[in-house]
C-alpha positions in Angstrom: -17.2 20.9 -16.9 -16.1 19.0 -13.9 -14.8 16.2 -15.9 -12.5 18.7 -17.7 -11.3 20.0 -14.5 -10.7 16.6 -13.0 -8.8 15.5 -16.3 -6.6 18.9 -16.0 -5.8 17.9 -12.4 -4.6 14.4 -13.5 -2.5 15.8 -16.5 -1.0 18.4 -14.1 0.3 15.5 -11.7 1.3 13.5 -14.7 3.6 16.3 -15.7 4.8 16.6 -12.2 6.3 13.2 -12.3 6.0 10.3 -10.1 4.2 10.5 -6.8 6.1 11.0 -3.6 6.7 7.8 -1.2 4.6 9.7 1.3 1.8 9.9 -1.5 2.2 6.1 -2.1 1.9 5.2 1.5 -1.3 7.3 1.9 -2.9 5.2 -1.0 -1.5 1.9 1.0 -3.2 3.3 4.1 -6.5 2.6 2.4 -5.8 -0.9 1.6 -7.5 -3.1 4.5 -6.9 -6.7 5.3 -10.3 -8.3 4.4 -10.0 -10.7 7.4 -9.0 -8.3 10.0 -10.8 -5.3 8.5 -7.7 -3.1 9.4 -5.3 -1.0 7.2 -2.4 -3.0 5.9 -0.1 -0.2 7.0 -1.4 0.1 10.6 -0.9 -3.9 10.8 2.7 -3.4 9.9 2.6 -5.4 6.8 4.3 -2.9 4.5 8.0 -3.2 4.7 9.2 -1.0 2.2 8.0 1.5 -0.7 10.1 2.7 -3.6 9.3 5.0 -6.3 11.8 5.5 -9.3 12.0 8.5 -11.5 10.0 6.9 -14.2 7.1 6.1 -12.0 7.6 2.5 -11.2 6.5 1.8 -7.7 7.7 -1.3 -5.9 6.1 -2.4 -2.5 7.7 -4.9 -0.2 5.1 -6.3 1.9 4.4 -9.5 4.2 1.4 -11.4 5.2 0.2 -12.4 8.8 1.1 -15.8 8.1 2.9 -17.7 5.1 -0.5 -19.6 4.8 -2.7 -16.5 4.6 -5.3 -17.3 1.9 -5.9 -13.5 1.2 -2.4 -12.7 -0.1 -2.9 -12.7 -3.6 -5.9 -10.7 -3.0 -4.0 -8.0 -1.1 -1.4 -8.0 -3.7 -4.3 -7.4 -6.4 -5.9 -4.6 -4.2 -2.4 -2.8 -3.9 -1.7 -3.1 -7.6 -5.1 -1.6 -8.7 -5.2 1.1 -6.1 -1.6 2.3 -6.9 -2.1 2.0 -10.8 -4.9 4.4 -10.4 -2.5 7.1 -8.6 -1.5 9.9 -11.0 2.0 9.6 -12.0 2.4 5.9 -11.3 3.4 4.0 -14.4 3.8 0.4 -13.0 3.7 -1.4 -9.8 5.6 -4.5 -8.5 4.3 -6.2 -5.2 6.8 -8.3 -3.5 6.0 -10.8 -0.9 8.8 -11.1 1.7 9.2 -13.2 4.7 12.2 -11.7 6.6 11.6 -10.6 9.2 8.7 -12.6 10.0 5.5 -10.5 10.9 5.1 -9.7 14.7 2.1 -7.7 15.6 3.7 -6.9 19.0 6.6 -5.1 17.5 5.1 -4.0 13.9 1.5 -3.1 14.4 0.3 0.2 15.5 -0.8 0.9 19.0 -4.5 1.2 17.9 -4.1 -2.4 16.3 -2.6 -3.7 19.2 -5.6 -2.5 21.1 -8.2 -3.9 18.8 -6.2 -7.1 18.6 -6.1 -7.5 22.3 -2.1 -7.3 22.4 -0.5 -5.3 25.3 
């Protein structure tokens, strides 16, 4: 019975179309940098999110450094979490380097405190 209700909710969302940018960002809030154990959105690593009417989601993100060893892992985590989101048909995760990531200006106040940046 619960499975039928969950299926109905997913079907209803799919009928409503693609998720909003806000809904996509809420999913991205749950993705953590495995080295820092902090949300990639709080770290300021997400530079842009676009959702087209067909459910294609494009995420522009950066890494804490160009040589960051967990870059492919983060891209995969984003892809898999977003593909589980109702209304998402496909996901493209682009790595961008401009502007260079700077936690002093891009990270949240909580992250700055945790990293000892004031």
